[in-house]
N, C-alpha and C positions, 0 to 999 in steps of 0.2 A: 588102260585107256589107248584106242589109238590117234595118232595122228597122221594126216596127209597130206602130200604136198610138200613132202621132206625133200630140201636141196642138199645131195651129199655130194664133194664135191671130190671127197677123199677117194672111192668109187664109182663119180663118175653116175648116181643113180637119182631120178627122182621119184620116190611112191612113198605108198603109208608106212608109219612104225610103227610095233607094239611098244608101250613106253611103260615105265612104272617112275613114279615118284623120285625126286631127290631132294634130301632132308639135307641142308648146308650142315646141323649140327652130327649129322651119321657118317660124313665122308670117311672113308678112312686111305689108309695107302695102296690097301687093293683097288681102289675104286680108279685110281689113275690107268687110264688107258681103255677106259671104257667109253664107251658112243653115248654122249649127251644131246640132244636136241633143243637147239632155243627156238622159242616162239616167241612173235611179238609181231602185232599187228597185220595179222592175217597169213604171215611168214613165216616156217618154221626151217631151220639149217641145222646138217648134224656136225658133229664136232668129235673130236677127241680130247678127253679131260684132262688135261696135262699137270694143274695143280689148283689149291686153293690158298687165301690170305685175307684176312682182314673184312670176311663178308660179301668176298667177288670169288666166284669159279672162271678160273682159265680155262680158254677148250683151243685145241686146233682144228680148222673149219676147212683146211684145203689140205694138199700132199705136203705145204713146206712148214716148216718148224717155228712161224709166228704165231703166237695165241692171243685171242683176244677176252676181254675179262669181261662178264656178265652177272646181273644178279640172280641167285637163286631161284628166286620166282619166277625167273623166265626160263628157267630149263626143267628139261624133265630126263630120265635116263632113257635111249634107245632099247631096247629090250633083240626086237627082231624086226628084218627089213621085208618090206612082202609086196612081191608080186604075183598079178594075176590070184591070188588069193594062195601064192605056197609061200612057203618060207623061202628065202633065198640065201640069205646069211644070217646071222648071229652074232651073239658076242663072241662067241668062238672063234669070230673072224678077226676080231680086233687082239685076243689071246695069240693068236698065229702070227702076229707083226713083230 
């Protein structure tokens, strides 16, 4: 699935992302650091998954270290950001940090 007009303050980017489902029960330690997309009422914002607890997923949505919590049903994993129909960067960017 693709989500359009995603605001990504971490990389000063606004554009579409290819995504995959985020299932809370399937989260593993290796998911920390992955990109998540928060979707709510016509807006979407990219962040970096930092932790989860008691049914809430926490992610950083800016270059800082403050995380915000969200219901997992409002989140998907961001797989690839797309610019002009070309892959700009992917999950590998998150791994390089």
